[in-house]
C-alpha positions in Angstrom: -157.3 -59.9 59.4 -156.3 -62.9 57.4 -153.0 -64.6 58.5 -151.5 -67.4 56.5 -150.1 -70.2 58.0 -147.5 -72.6 57.3 -148.0 -75.1 60.0 -148.8 -78.4 60.8 -153.1 -79.3 60.6 -152.8 -80.3 64.2 -151.0 -77.2 65.7 -153.3 -75.1 63.2 -156.2 -76.8 65.0 -154.8 -76.0 68.3 -154.1 -72.7 67.5 -158.0 -71.8 66.6 -159.4 -73.6 69.8 -156.8 -71.7 71.7 -158.0 -68.3 70.1 -161.4 -69.0 71.1 -160.4 -68.1 74.8 -160.4 -64.2 73.7 -164.1 -64.8 73.3 -164.0 -64.5 77.1 -162.2 -61.3 77.0 -164.1 -58.0 78.1 -162.0 -55.0 78.6 -162.0 -51.7 77.4 -158.5 -51.9 76.7 -158.7 -55.3 74.3 -160.1 -55.0 70.5 -163.3 -57.1 70.4 -162.7 -60.7 69.1 -165.6 -62.0 67.2 -164.5 -65.8 66.1 -161.6 -67.2 64.0 -161.6 -70.1 61.2 -159.6 -71.8 58.6 -159.9 -71.7 55.1 -157.5 -71.9 52.2 -154.0 -71.9 54.3 -155.4 -68.8 56.1 -156.7 -68.3 59.6 -159.3 -65.5 59.4 -159.9 -63.4 62.6 -163.2 -61.4 62.9 -162.5 -58.2 65.2 -164.1 -55.2 66.5 -163.9 -52.4 63.8 -162.0 -49.6 65.1 -163.5 -46.4 63.3 -160.4 -44.6 64.6 -158.1 -47.5 62.9 -154.5 -48.2 64.2 -151.8 -46.4 65.7 -149.9 -47.3 62.5 -152.6 -45.6 59.9 -152.9 -42.5 62.8 -149.1 -42.2 63.0 -149.0 -41.9 59.0 -150.9 -38.7 59.6 -150.0 -36.8 62.4 -146.2 -37.2 61.6 -145.3 -37.8 65.2 -147.9 -38.2 68.0 -147.5 -36.1 71.2 -146.3 -37.1 74.7 -149.4 -36.6 76.1 -151.6 -38.7 73.5 -148.6 -41.8 73.9 -148.9 -41.2 77.6 -152.8 -42.3 77.2 -151.9 -45.1 74.8 -149.4 -46.3 77.4 -152.2 -46.3 80.0 -154.1 -48.7 77.8 -151.8 -50.8 76.6 -150.3 -51.9 80.4 -154.0 -52.3 81.2 -154.8 -54.5 78.4 -151.6 -56.7 78.8 -152.5 -56.8 83.0 -155.9 -58.0 82.2 -155.0 -60.7 79.8 -152.7 -61.9 82.3 -154.0 -61.9 84.9 -157.6 -62.2 84.1 -157.2 -65.2 81.5 -153.8 -66.1 82.0 -152.9 -66.1 78.6 -149.5 -65.3 79.1 -147.1 -67.4 80.9 -148.6 -70.8 79.5 -145.3 -72.2 78.2 -145.3 -74.9 75.9 -149.0 -75.8 76.2 -150.2 -72.3 74.9 -149.7 -71.6 71.2 -150.3 -68.0 71.1 -146.7 -67.8 70.2 -146.9 -70.1 67.5 -149.4 -67.9 66.0 -147.3 -64.9 66.7 -144.3 -66.9 64.7 -146.6 -67.7 61.8 -147.4 -63.9 61.8 -144.0 -62.8 61.7 -143.2 -65.4 58.7 -145.9 -64.1 56.8 -145.3 -60.3 57.8 -141.6 -59.6 57.8 -142.0 -56.2 59.6 -143.5 -57.9 62.6 -140.0 -58.9 63.6 -138.6 -55.8 63.7 -140.7 -55.4 66.8 -139.6 -58.5 68.4 -137.5 -58.4 71.4 -133.6 -59.5 71.6 -134.6 -62.7 73.5 -137.4 -63.6 71.2 -135.6 -62.8 68.0 -132.7 -65.3 69.8 -135.5 -68.2 70.0 -136.7 -67.9 73.8 -140.5 -68.5 74.5 -142.9 -65.5 74.1 -143.6 -64.1 77.2 -145.2 -60.2 78.8 -141.8 -59.4 79.0 -141.5 -59.3 75.1 -144.5 -57.3 74.7 -142.6 -54.8 76.8 -139.8 -54.3 74.7 -142.8 -53.8 71.8 -144.3 -51.5 73.5 -141.3 -49.4 74.1 -140.1 -49.5 70.4 -143.4 -48.8 69.0 -143.3 -45.8 71.8 -140.2 -44.2 70.5 -141.2 -44.7 66.9 -144.7 -42.6 67.8 -142.8 -40.3 68.9 -140.0 -39.6 66.4 -142.4 -40.4 63.6 -140.1 -43.5 62.4 -138.6 -46.9 63.2 -136.1 -46.1 65.6 -133.3 -48.5 64.0 -130.5 -47.5 63.4 -130.9 -44.3 65.4 -131.4 -40.8 63.7 -128.3 -38.8 64.1 -128.1 -35.0 65.2 -128.7 -33.8 61.3 -131.8 -35.8 61.3 -133.2 -35.4 64.5 -133.0 -31.4 63.6 -135.3 -32.1 60.3 -137.3 -33.6 62.6 -137.8 -31.2 65.5 -136.9 -28.0 64.1 -133.9 -27.1 66.2 -130.6 -28.7 67.3 -131.1 -31.8 69.1 -128.4 -34.1 70.3 -128.2 -37.3 68.4 -126.2 -40.8 67.6 -122.8 -39.8 66.7 -122.8 -40.4 62.7 -121.1 -43.6 61.7 -118.3 -44.4 59.1 -119.6 -44.7 55.4 -118.7 -48.2 55.1 -120.3 -49.4 58.0 -123.9 -50.9 57.8 -125.6 -49.2 60.5 -125.7 -46.1 58.9 -128.7 -47.7 56.7 -132.3 -46.0 57.1 -134.6 -49.1 58.4 -136.4 -51.4 55.7 -140.1 -50.9 57.2 -141.1 -47.4 58.3 -139.9 -44.5 56.1 -138.8 -40.9 57.5 -140.6 -37.9 56.1 -137.4 -35.8 57.1 -135.6 -35.2 54.1 -134.5 -37.2 51.0 -132.2 -40.5 51.7 -130.5 -42.3 49.3 -129.0 -45.1 51.5 -130.2 -48.4 50.9 -132.7 -49.9 53.1 -131.1 -51.8 56.0 -131.5 -55.7 55.3 -134.1 -57.6 57.4 -131.3 -59.8 58.8 -128.9 -56.3 59.3 -132.0 -55.0 61.5 -132.2 -58.1 63.2 -129.1 -58.4 64.0 -128.8 -54.8 65.0 -131.8 -55.2 67.7 -129.9 -58.1 69.4 -126.3 -56.9 69.3 -126.8 -53.2 69.4 -127.7 -50.5 72.2 -131.3 -50.0 72.5 -133.5 -47.3 70.8 -133.9 -44.4 72.9 -135.5 -40.9 72.7 -133.5 -37.8 71.9 -132.7 -35.7 75.1 -134.2 -31.9 75.4 -137.0 -32.7 73.2 -139.3 -35.3 75.8 -140.3 -35.4 79.3 -137.4 -37.1 81.8 -140.3 -39.4 83.1 -141.1 -40.5 79.4 -137.4 -41.0 78.4 -137.2 -43.3 81.7 -140.1 -45.0 81.0 -138.9 -46.2 77.3 -135.4 -47.0 78.9 -137.3 -49.2 81.2 -139.0 -50.7 78.7 -135.9 -51.6 76.1 -133.8 -52.9 78.6 -132.4 -55.8 76.3 -132.1 -58.2 79.3 -135.9 -59.5 80.3 -134.6 -60.2 83.5 -133.8 -56.8 84.0 -136.8 -54.7 82.0 -139.6 -53.5 83.6 -142.4 -55.9 84.6 -146.3 -54.5 84.4 -146.7 -53.6 88.2 -143.2 -51.6 87.8 -144.5 -49.5 84.8 -147.9 -48.9 85.9 -146.6 -47.3 88.9 -144.0 -45.6 87.2 -144.1 -41.4 87.3 -144.8 -41.1 83.8 -148.2 -43.3 84.0 -149.0 -41.6 87.4 -148.6 -38.3 85.7 -150.6 -39.4 82.4 -153.4 -40.7 84.5 -153.8 -37.3 86.1 -153.7 -35.3 82.8 -156.6 -34.3 81.2 -156.5 -35.2 77.8 -159.3 -34.8 74.7 -157.9 -37.9 73.0 -160.5 -38.4 70.8 -160.7 -34.8 69.6 -156.8 -34.9 69.1 -157.9 -38.5 67.1 -160.7 -37.0 65.2 -159.0 -33.7 64.0 -155.4 -35.7 62.9 -157.3 -38.3 60.9 -160.5 -36.2 60.0 -163.3 -38.0 61.8 -166.4 -36.0 63.0 -165.5 -34.3 66.2 -167.2 -35.5 69.3 -170.2 -33.8 70.5 -168.7 -33.9 74.0 -165.0 -33.7 74.5 -163.4 -36.8 76.1 -160.9 -36.1 79.0 -160.8 -39.5 80.8 -157.5 -40.4 82.1 -157.9 -44.3 81.4 -158.1 -43.7 77.6 
């Protein structure tokens, strides 16, 4: 992965040094890190090749990702974040740790990154694991409904998505900028001639409007509650990693047998594994 950095050399070098801590990470829930170097204004990060691709690529193929699969994804994300925080103290190191600066640099290079940042991050506070929990919740809603969830889909769009009447957000007036479709991910459910939501409109929406949520009547109540706890706007009230790990949705997902690899292979066209995987921790 190449990341363009517009920062001072001293900070750039510190970021590279700090990234070396990822060499010590050894977890099935963390993508392998092999090294990083700076060249021609960019930091190159050498990472493990994931033959299943990224979730973004999988979502484009699948259209929507089933709740049972998202349960396994949630487990992996929580365990990965917990490992980074508890084993390597990568989170909550305050001013001495420049990981937040790296994220900010990535966000400046890839504008879409900011659309997944928590309200407190967009308002200038320091990076913390609570911010990652917001990002996870937002991503779960996107993968569940098939498009970036800001602004929220109305009942008409939800019916196109799921093939049945679904309770959605109330329609907005023609003059309101809130009705515009989001600028990054695009829904495949019917034509929409409205202009994309500008990035500053989108960021203002994240900070000042109600958080996204899963539509009623389509997903399980435990999944809905899990996402709602991830998307509380006040980080002090947002669920933390320990609370999420014992949430009913996670407990149920751990107990469920799901052929994650088989589903992934059939979705993206990889060869089916010879032995189906049913690991709860996948």
